C-alpha positions, 0 to 999 in steps of 0.5 A: 148673822155670819158669826153664827153660821162661823161658829157652827160650821167646819169654818172658824173665825180667828183673830191675829195675836202677837205671841212670842213663841210662835206656837204649832197649829192646834195649841191652846194659848192663854193671856199671862198676868203681864198680859202676855199671850204664850201656851196655855199651862193649867197651873198657871193660866185660867185665862184661856183665849183660843187655839192656834188656827192652821187655816182660818176662814175669816181673820180679824185683826193686824195688830199679830202673827200668830191666828188664834180661832176664837170660835168655830172647828179648830183642830187641837193638840192633845196628849193621851187617847183619842177624844170623842168629837164634843168632848172638852178639852182640858189643859195638861 
C-alpha cells in the first residue's frame, strides 16, 4: 500500500490548497469558520489541516498553489526550545 509507505518514511504526501497569505514552509495551516485556509492560531482555530511542505514527495490536487503536507515527515516552524523527535506540536 503506497499510502503507508509515504506516511511512515522520510517522504510527505501533500495536497495543493489555496492559502491567500502564501505562508512560509513549516507553517501550520488551519481552516477558519468561513472555510478560508490560514496560519493556525490556538486562539481561533481547532481545525488544523497540515503543514506547508518545502519539498513534497507526492502532490495531489490542482486547485491551489500551496502544498500542505497531510502525512509523512515535514519540517515544522516552532518557538522555544528544540523539541525531541516525535513530540507533539501545539499551537501558540
